[in-house]
C-alpha positions as CSV (number, residue, x, y, z in Angstrom):
1,M,21.8,-49.3,9.1
2,A,24.4,-46.8,7.2
3,K,24.1,-43.3,8.1
4,A,23.7,-40.9,5.0
5,P,26.7,-38.8,4.4
6,P,26.6,-35.1,5.9
7,R,25.4,-32.4,3.5
8,I,28.0,-29.9,3.0
9,G,27.4,-26.5,4.9
10,A,25.0,-28.3,7.2
11,R,25.7,-27.8,10.8
12,P,26.6,-31.0,12.6
13,G,23.8,-32.3,15.1
14,L,21.0,-30.3,13.8
15,S,18.3,-31.9,11.9
16,P,16.5,-29.8,9.3
17,R,13.2,-29.7,11.6
18,E,15.3,-28.6,14.3
19,R,17.0,-25.9,12.2
20,K,13.5,-24.5,11.3
21,R,12.1,-24.5,14.9
22,R,15.1,-22.2,15.7
23,L,14.5,-20.2,13.0
24,D,11.0,-19.7,14.0
25,D,11.8,-19.3,17.6
26,R,13.5,-15.9,16.7
27,R,10.9,-14.8,14.0
28,L,8.7,-11.7,14.6
29,T,4.9,-11.8,14.9
30,A,3.1,-11.4,11.4
31,A,2.1,-8.0,12.6
32,Q,5.5,-7.0,13.3
33,R,6.6,-8.0,9.9
34,G,4.2,-6.0,8.2
35,Y,1.5,-8.2,7.6
36,D,-1.2,-5.9,9.1
37,A,-5.1,-5.0,8.0
38,A,-3.6,-3.0,4.9
39,W,-1.8,-6.2,3.8
40,R,-4.8,-8.6,4.3
41,R,-7.1,-6.0,2.1
42,L,-4.3,-5.9,-0.6
43,R,-3.9,-9.9,-0.4
44,D,-7.4,-10.6,-1.1
45,A,-7.7,-7.7,-4.0
46,V,-4.6,-9.3,-5.6
47,I,-5.9,-13.1,-5.6
48,V,-9.2,-11.9,-6.7
49,E,-7.8,-9.5,-9.6
50,R,-5.4,-12.5,-10.8
51,G,-8.1,-14.8,-11.0
52,L,-7.8,-17.1,-8.1
53,R,-4.9,-19.0,-9.9
54,C,-1.4,-20.0,-9.1
55,D,1.1,-17.8,-11.0
56,Q,3.4,-20.8,-10.9
57,C,1.4,-23.8,-11.6
58,K,-2.0,-22.2,-12.8
59,R,-4.1,-24.3,-10.4
60,I,-7.3,-22.6,-9.1
61,G,-7.3,-22.0,-5.4
62,A,-9.2,-20.7,-2.3
63,L,-8.9,-17.3,-1.2
64,W,-9.5,-18.6,2.2
65,M,-7.9,-21.7,4.2
66,R,-11.7,-22.6,5.2
67,D,-12.5,-23.0,1.4
68,A,-9.6,-25.1,0.6
69,T,-9.8,-28.8,-0.2
70,P,-7.3,-31.5,-1.2
71,T,-7.5,-30.4,-5.2
72,M,-8.1,-26.7,-4.4
73,P,-5.2,-25.4,-2.0
74,V,-5.4,-22.2,-0.3
75,L,-3.7,-19.3,-2.3
76,E,-1.2,-17.3,-0.8
77,V,0.6,-13.8,-1.7
78,D,4.3,-13.8,-1.9
79,H,6.7,-10.9,-2.2
80,I,9.1,-11.2,-5.2
81,I,11.8,-9.2,-3.4
82,S,11.3,-9.7,0.3
83,V,10.1,-7.2,2.8
84,A,13.3,-7.5,4.8
85,E,15.3,-6.4,1.7
86,R,12.9,-3.6,0.6
87,P,10.2,-2.7,3.1
88,D,9.1,0.2,0.7
89,L,7.7,-2.5,-1.8
90,R,5.5,-4.2,1.0
91,L,2.2,-3.1,-0.5
92,E,3.4,-2.6,-4.1
93,P,1.3,-5.0,-6.4
94,S,4.0,-5.2,-9.0
95,N,6.1,-6.8,-6.3
96,L,3.4,-9.7,-5.4
97,R,2.7,-13.0,-6.9
98,V,-0.1,-15.6,-6.2
99,L,1.0,-18.9,-5.2
100,C,-1.0,-21.8,-4.2
101,R,0.4,-23.1,-0.8
102,P,2.4,-26.0,-2.3
103,C,4.2,-23.9,-4.7
104,H,4.6,-21.0,-1.8
105,S,6.0,-23.7,0.6
106,R,8.8,-25.1,-2.0
107,R,9.7,-21.5,-2.8
108,T,10.4,-20.8,0.8
109,A,12.2,-23.8,1.5
110,R,14.5,-23.2,-1.1
111,D,15.0,-19.6,-0.2
112,Q,15.4,-20.3,3.5
113,G,17.8,-23.3,2.9
114,F,15.4,-25.9,4.0
115,A,14.8,-27.5,0.5
116,R,16.0,-31.1,-0.3
117,P,19.2,-31.0,-2.4
118,G,18.2,-30.7,-6.1
119,L,14.6,-29.3,-5.6
120,R,13.8,-27.2,-8.6
121,W,11.4,-24.2,-8.6
């Protein structure tokens, strides 16, 4: 079976899964990255205020993972400008968007370089 040609910019010998695992190993905990009780309160308030809908695909979602179903994914709150770039905007509602888990996963994959080539937002 023929092997796929290497992607430009990919490190030889590292699969996307291995690259992601290595990145996760270096990552700080959620609390260390600023996702504390104040963040959780704001997250819940923003999701409810915006009608329990994904800003991208407009799908109705669940506030909590325990309430999610295959047709109603959990909603996540995403920083438009990352906390790493602008920590002062961490709790600024105008810097937040509500995304369902599939939309948030696509955006994160694209931004962190794990997306398949040609994946569109």
